[in-house]
Every structure is written in C-alpha cells, then in structure tokens.
N, C-alpha and C positions, 0 to 999 in steps of 0.2 A: 412650565408644567411641573418640573421637578419641585420647585419651591411650593407650588400649590399642594402637591401631594404630601410634601414634608409637613406643611402647615396642618393639613387635615389629619395626618398621622399623629402629630403632637396633640391635637385636640382629642382625638379618639383614645389616645393612651393615658389621658388624665384620669384620675380616680375621683373626680368631683361627682360622678354619677351616684356615689354612695350618699351624698348629702341631698336630702329630699326637700330642703327648705326653699329651693328656688326651682321647683319643678316646672313652673310656667316658662321661665327663661330657657330652661333646657329644651322644652318642647318647641319653643320658637327657634332656637339654634338648630334643632333637628329638622324642622320644616324648612328652614333657610338652606340647610345642607342638601336636602332632597330637591329643593327648587334649583339649586346650583347644579346638582348632578343632571337634572332634567334639561336645564338650559344648555349644558355642555354635552348632552348625550351624543350628538352627531360627532363632535370632536373626540369624545372618549371612544366611540365606535370606530372612528378612523384609526386611532392609536391602537386599539385592539386588533384591527385588521392588519396594520403595519407589523405589529408584533407577531401575529400569526404567519404572515408572509415571510417575515424575517426568520422565523423558526423553520419554515419549509425550505428556505434558501440554505440555511445552515445545515439542515439534514441532507439536502442534495449535495452540498459541498463536501460534507463528511463522506457521503456515499461515493462521490467521484474520487475523493482522496483514497478511499479503500480500494476502488477499482484500479487506480494508478499504482498503489502499493502491490496489488496482486499482479498487475501487468509487469511491474519491475521484477517481482520475484520469479515470474514465469520467464522473463528475458534472461535473468541470471541463471536459471535452471537450464535454459536452452544453450547458453554460452558454456556452461559446465559440460553438458552432454556433447556439444560440438568439440570441445577440448578433449574429452575422453575418446571420441571417435577418431579425431586426428592423431592422438597418441596411439590408439590401437592400430591405425593405418601405418604409422611409423614403425611400430613393432612388426606388423605383417610384412612391410617392405623390407625391413632388416632381415627377417627370417627368410624371405624369398631370396634376397641377395646372398645370404649365407648358403642356402641350398644350391643356388646357381654356382657359386664359387666352389662348393664341394663337388658338384657334378662335373664342372670343368676341370677341377684339379684331379678328380678320379679318371676322367677321360685322358688327360695329359699323362698321368702315370701309366695308364694302360698302353697308350701309344708309345711311351718311352720303353716300357717293358717289351712290347712287341718288336719295336725297332732294335732294342738291345738284344733280344733273342735272335732276331733275324741276322744281326751283325755277327753274333757269336757263331751261328750256324755257318755262315759264309766263311768265316775265318777258319773254322775247323775243316772245311772241305779242302 
C-alpha cells in the first residue's frame, strides 16, 4: 500500500500538467486513477477506519497516561503529608516527654525540699 501511495504521489507531483500537448493522455490517466480509487474504495475505507480507531486508541492511551501521572503525583503528595504528620507527631511526643520529665523533676524537687525541711525541723527540736 505504501508503494502504491508513493507511486501516486510521484505522479501527482510531476509538473507535466503544464504541457497541454497530450491532454487526451492526461485525461485517460486521470480516469484510470479515479477507476482505481473506486475499485479500492472498500480497502481505502478500511484503512481510513483503522487510522481513525488508531487515533482514538492513542488518545485514550495518552489520557490514561495522564491519569496515571496525576495518580502518582497525588500518591507522592500523600506520602509527603504522611511524613509531615509523622514528623509532627514525633515533635509532639518529644514535647510531651519533656513536659512529663519537667513535671516529675519538679515533683521530685518539691519532695526533696519538703523532706529536707522536715529533717531540718526534727534535728532542731
């Protein structure tokens, strides 16, 4: 089919149409070409349909690739958000641990102070 199209393209791109001396021969060639097109109409229609369906498939593939790219971007975004949440949770846990340690340390110091005062008062008695 490619050779046939290439052959017809070469004939169509010739500039012999300017020479009117053989107009009858040119008319016969033109009629033969139209007859050939008509004889191959079904085949040409099939090729056109295959091309149309191929274009639809290509568009669908490109659309699906776009959907996949968007899905991957969303997945990456979710991963980043989860990492941020985990990091925030680690910071919150660290702050809570520090607060608990400070509270326990304050309590221990108060107990030591109370015990120390109590011991001092007994010794002075």
